[in-house]
C-alpha positions as CSV (number, residue, x, y, z in Angstrom):
1,M,110.7,70.1,107.5
2,S,112.0,66.5,107.3
3,E,115.7,66.1,108.1
4,A,116.0,64.2,104.8
5,M,114.5,67.1,102.8
6,Q,117.1,69.7,101.9
7,K,116.1,73.3,101.2
8,T,115.4,74.1,97.5
9,K,117.8,76.7,96.1
10,V,116.0,79.6,94.3
11,A,116.8,82.6,92.2
12,I,114.9,85.8,91.9
13,I,114.8,87.8,88.7
14,G,114.3,91.5,89.5
15,S,116.3,93.4,92.0
16,G,113.7,96.1,92.6
17,N,111.4,96.5,95.6
18,I,109.5,93.3,95.1
19,G,112.5,91.1,94.3
20,T,114.5,92.5,97.2
21,D,111.7,92.1,99.7
22,L,111.1,88.5,98.6
23,M,114.8,87.8,99.0
24,I,114.8,89.1,102.6
25,K,111.6,87.1,103.4
26,I,113.2,83.9,102.1
27,M,116.3,84.4,104.1
28,R,114.5,85.3,107.3
29,N,111.5,83.1,107.3
30,S,111.7,80.1,105.0
31,D,112.3,76.5,106.2
32,Y,112.1,75.2,102.6
33,L,113.9,77.8,100.4
34,E,117.5,79.0,100.2
35,M,118.6,82.0,98.2
36,G,120.9,81.0,95.3
37,A,121.0,84.2,93.3
38,L,119.4,87.7,92.8
39,V,119.3,88.9,89.2
40,G,119.0,92.4,87.9
41,I,120.0,94.6,85.0
42,D,121.2,97.7,86.9
43,P,124.6,97.1,88.5
44,S,124.1,100.0,90.9
45,S,120.7,98.8,92.2
46,D,120.2,98.8,95.9
47,G,118.8,95.3,95.7
48,L,121.9,93.8,94.2
49,A,124.0,95.7,96.7
50,R,121.9,94.4,99.6
51,A,122.1,90.9,98.2
52,R,125.9,91.0,98.1
53,D,126.0,92.3,101.6
54,L,124.0,89.3,102.7
55,G,126.3,86.9,100.9
56,V,123.9,86.1,98.0
57,E,125.4,85.7,94.5
58,T,124.3,88.3,92.0
59,T,124.4,89.2,88.3
60,H,123.3,92.4,86.5
61,D,123.2,90.6,83.1
62,G,119.5,89.5,83.4
63,I,118.3,86.0,82.5
64,D,121.4,85.3,80.4
65,G,123.6,86.1,83.3
66,L,121.7,83.8,85.6
67,A,121.9,80.9,83.1
68,S,125.7,81.3,82.9
69,M,126.2,81.4,86.7
70,D,127.9,78.4,88.4
71,V,124.9,78.2,90.8
72,W,122.4,77.8,87.9
73,P,122.4,73.9,87.8
74,E,121.5,73.9,91.5
75,I,118.5,76.2,91.2
76,G,115.1,74.5,91.5
77,I,112.7,77.4,91.5
78,V,112.9,80.9,89.9
79,F,110.8,83.8,91.0
80,D,110.1,86.5,88.3
81,A,109.6,90.0,89.8
82,T,110.2,92.0,86.7
83,S,107.4,92.9,84.2
84,A,104.8,91.1,82.1
85,A,106.6,92.1,78.9
86,A,109.8,90.5,80.0
87,H,108.3,87.4,81.5
88,A,107.8,85.3,78.4
89,A,111.5,85.2,77.6
90,H,112.4,84.4,81.2
91,S,109.8,81.6,81.4
92,A,111.2,80.0,78.2
93,V,114.7,79.8,79.7
94,V,113.6,78.6,83.2
95,T,111.0,76.0,82.2
96,G,113.1,74.9,79.3
97,A,115.8,74.0,81.9
98,G,113.3,71.9,83.8
99,K,113.0,74.4,86.7
100,S,109.8,75.7,88.3
101,M,108.8,79.3,87.8
102,V,106.7,81.5,90.1
103,D,105.5,84.5,88.2
104,L,104.9,87.7,90.2
105,T,104.1,89.7,87.1
106,P,100.6,89.9,85.5
107,A,101.8,88.0,82.4
108,A,99.5,85.0,83.3
109,I,101.3,82.4,81.2
110,G,100.7,79.8,83.8
111,P,97.7,79.0,86.0
112,Y,96.6,81.6,88.6
113,V,97.5,80.7,92.2
114,V,96.1,82.2,95.4
115,P,97.5,80.2,98.3
116,V,94.4,80.1,100.5
117,V,92.1,79.3,97.6
118,N,93.9,76.9,95.2
119,G,97.4,76.7,96.6
120,D,97.6,72.9,96.2
121,A,96.1,72.7,92.8
122,N,99.0,73.5,90.5
123,L,102.1,72.3,92.2
124,D,103.3,70.3,89.2
125,A,102.9,73.2,86.7
126,S,106.1,74.5,85.2
127,N,104.9,78.1,85.6
128,V,102.4,79.5,88.1
129,N,101.1,83.0,88.2
130,M,100.5,85.0,91.4
131,V,97.8,87.2,89.6
132,T,98.3,90.7,91.1
133,C,98.5,92.4,94.5
134,G,94.9,93.3,94.2
135,G,94.0,89.8,93.2
136,Q,95.9,88.3,96.1
137,A,94.0,90.6,98.5
138,T,90.5,90.3,97.0
139,I,90.1,86.9,95.3
140,P,90.0,85.1,98.7
141,I,87.0,87.3,99.6
142,V,85.2,86.5,96.4
143,A,86.0,82.8,96.8
144,A,84.6,82.9,100.3
145,V,81.3,84.2,99.1
146,S,81.4,81.7,96.2
147,S,81.8,78.9,98.8
148,V,78.3,79.5,100.1
149,A,76.5,81.4,97.3
150,K,76.4,81.9,93.6
151,V,78.3,85.0,92.7
152,H,76.9,86.7,89.7
153,Y,79.2,89.7,89.7
154,A,82.4,90.7,91.6
155,E,84.1,94.1,91.4
156,I,87.2,95.2,93.3
157,V,88.9,98.5,93.7
158,A,92.5,98.4,94.8
159,S,93.9,101.7,96.2
160,I,97.6,101.8,96.8
161,A,100.1,104.6,97.7
162,S,101.6,106.1,94.6
163,K,105.0,105.8,96.2
164,S,104.6,102.0,96.4
165,A,104.1,101.7,92.7
166,G,107.4,101.4,91.0
167,P,108.2,101.4,87.2
168,G,107.1,97.7,86.8
169,T,103.7,98.3,88.5
170,R,103.1,101.4,86.4
171,A,104.0,99.6,83.2
172,N,101.6,96.8,84.0
173,I,98.4,98.8,84.8
174,D,96.5,97.4,81.8
175,E,97.6,93.8,82.6
176,F,96.7,94.4,86.3
177,T,93.0,95.1,85.5
178,E,92.7,92.3,83.0
179,T,94.5,89.7,85.0
180,T,92.8,90.6,88.3
181,A,89.3,90.5,86.6
182,K,90.1,87.1,85.1
183,G,91.3,85.8,88.5
184,L,88.0,86.9,90.2
185,E,86.3,84.6,87.7
186,T,88.6,81.6,87.4
187,V,89.8,81.4,91.0
188,G,87.3,83.5,92.9
189,G,84.3,81.8,91.2
190,A,82.4,84.9,90.0
191,E,80.5,84.7,86.8
192,T,81.8,88.2,85.8
193,G,84.6,90.1,87.4
194,K,85.9,93.7,87.1
195,A,89.0,95.3,88.6
196,I,90.0,98.9,89.1
197,I,93.4,100.2,90.5
198,I,94.0,103.6,92.0
199,L,97.4,105.1,92.7
200,N,96.8,107.5,95.5
201,P,99.5,110.3,95.8
202,A,98.4,111.3,99.3
203,E,101.0,112.3,101.9
204,P,101.8,110.6,104.1
205,P,101.4,107.6,101.9
206,M,98.2,105.5,102.6
207,I,98.2,101.8,103.5
208,M,96.8,99.6,100.8
209,R,93.0,99.5,100.8
210,D,90.8,97.1,98.9
211,T,87.1,97.3,98.4
212,V,85.2,94.2,97.2
213,F,81.7,94.2,96.0
214,T,79.8,91.0,95.2
215,L,76.3,90.4,94.0
216,S,75.1,86.9,94.9
217,S,72.2,84.6,95.5
218,G,71.6,81.4,97.4
219,A,72.9,82.3,100.9
220,E,71.8,84.6,103.7
221,E,73.9,87.5,105.1
222,A,75.1,85.6,108.2
223,E,76.4,82.7,106.2
224,I,78.3,85.0,103.8
225,E,79.7,87.1,106.7
226,Q,80.9,83.9,108.5
227,A,82.6,82.7,105.3
228,I,84.4,86.0,104.8
229,E,85.6,86.3,108.4
230,A,87.0,82.7,108.2
231,M,88.8,83.5,105.0
232,V,90.4,86.7,106.4
233,E,91.9,84.6,109.3
234,K,93.3,82.1,106.8
235,V,95.0,84.9,104.8
236,R,96.4,86.4,108.0
237,R,98.4,83.3,108.6
238,Y,100.9,84.4,106.0
239,V,100.0,88.1,105.7
240,P,99.6,89.3,109.3
241,G,98.7,92.8,108.2
242,Y,95.7,91.7,106.3
243,R,92.4,92.7,108.0
244,L,88.8,93.8,107.7
245,K,88.7,97.6,108.0
246,Q,85.0,97.5,109.2
247,K,82.2,95.0,109.4
248,V,80.9,93.4,106.2
249,Q,78.0,95.4,104.8
250,F,74.9,94.0,103.0
251,E,72.1,95.3,100.8
252,R,69.3,93.2,99.5
253,F,67.8,93.5,96.0
254,G,64.4,91.9,95.2
255,S,62.1,91.5,92.3
256,N,60.6,94.9,93.0
257,R,64.1,96.5,93.3
258,P,66.5,94.6,91.1
259,V,70.1,95.9,90.4
260,R,71.3,96.4,86.9
261,I,75.0,96.3,86.0
262,P,75.8,98.0,82.7
263,G,77.0,95.5,80.2
264,V,76.2,92.6,82.5
265,G,72.5,92.4,83.2
266,Q,69.8,92.6,85.9
267,Y,70.0,90.6,89.1
268,E,68.2,90.0,92.3
269,G,70.0,89.0,95.4
270,I,72.5,90.3,98.0
271,K,75.1,92.9,97.5
272,T,78.0,92.4,99.8
273,S,80.6,95.1,100.5
274,V,83.9,94.2,102.1
275,F,86.5,96.8,103.1
276,L,90.1,95.6,103.6
277,E,93.4,97.0,104.7
278,V,96.7,95.4,104.0
279,E,99.7,96.6,106.1
280,G,103.1,95.5,105.1
281,A,105.5,93.6,107.3
282,A,108.3,96.2,106.6
283,H,111.0,93.6,106.0
284,Y,112.4,95.8,103.2
285,L,109.5,98.0,102.1
286,P,107.7,100.5,104.2
287,A,104.6,99.3,106.1
288,Y,102.3,101.3,103.8
289,A,103.4,99.1,100.8
290,G,101.0,96.3,101.7
291,N,100.3,95.8,98.0
292,L,103.9,94.6,97.5
293,D,104.1,92.7,100.8
294,I,101.0,90.6,100.0
295,M,102.6,89.6,96.7
296,T,105.9,88.5,98.1
297,S,104.2,86.7,101.0
298,A,101.9,84.8,98.6
299,A,104.9,84.0,96.4
300,L,106.9,82.7,99.3
301,A,104.0,80.5,100.5
302,T,103.6,79.2,96.9
303,G,107.3,78.6,96.5
304,E,107.4,76.6,99.7
305,K,104.6,74.4,98.6
306,I,106.4,73.7,95.3
307,A,109.6,73.0,97.1
308,Q,107.8,70.5,99.4
309,R,106.3,68.9,96.4
310,R,109.6,68.6,94.6
311,G,111.3,67.2,97.7
312,A,108.5,64.7,98.2
313,M,108.9,63.5,94.6
314,V,112.7,63.2,94.9
315,G,112.2,61.3,98.1
316,A,109.8,58.9,96.5
317,S,112.0,58.2,93.5
């Protein structure tokens, strides 16, 4: 970071697991962001207590409380880690005040952002959306296949520990499937996308697993595998626990053996199966909660890019 570029002060709305983990990541790891406030609605939440212990200003009066805090004029970026239903009202206040918003809910008001795929494309947008945990884990894989082949269809299955799915995640299940499927298309490059989420109650809790299926044409297996492995390494730069669980698998369909997808159509080409595991960094959440860790890691990477953009614009003015 340039000596002339000061850190951008940020606020996080949502004092649950995701908001608290993001706060800790910012305080431990960011050269570009500085915590200004953590916002909640439950005065007894562990997140708010943790923030106060760390010297971060807090309010339990939600977005209205944030907007009345003394630190509000200094805030440049606001992260929303609440719910899709609440996000629209939060976005109106934040963007109306000329601040940037990073949305960790599936509300999808702003453009989708996956750091390794289109992280530099929407830095001037007033509101950017981090899709979903499943989207952050799987869209890079679909984008990798799309970079060398035409992806006719992409389907992902995100399996997460039931214990890592809090009230916000459970309230957003429908939005999760819709937003993730849309992200597979608009960011991943698939003609048609489908998303499924499974909350697994197994004990001990399982680490996040994601399965990605693509049906493509125009590239050979070796080329697809190389693109996928290169993408996995890019994601690992900001999510160290992201990895291939096993080698990429292929199945070829020809004119004598086409594959038919109900409601989509009949295709010839290569079916690619990718099996991923995402282990969390355990900054605040347990290591099995990779689904939450990948969201906060992606949001941090995006917020830092926005901060650098804002700083560069101020320096040039």
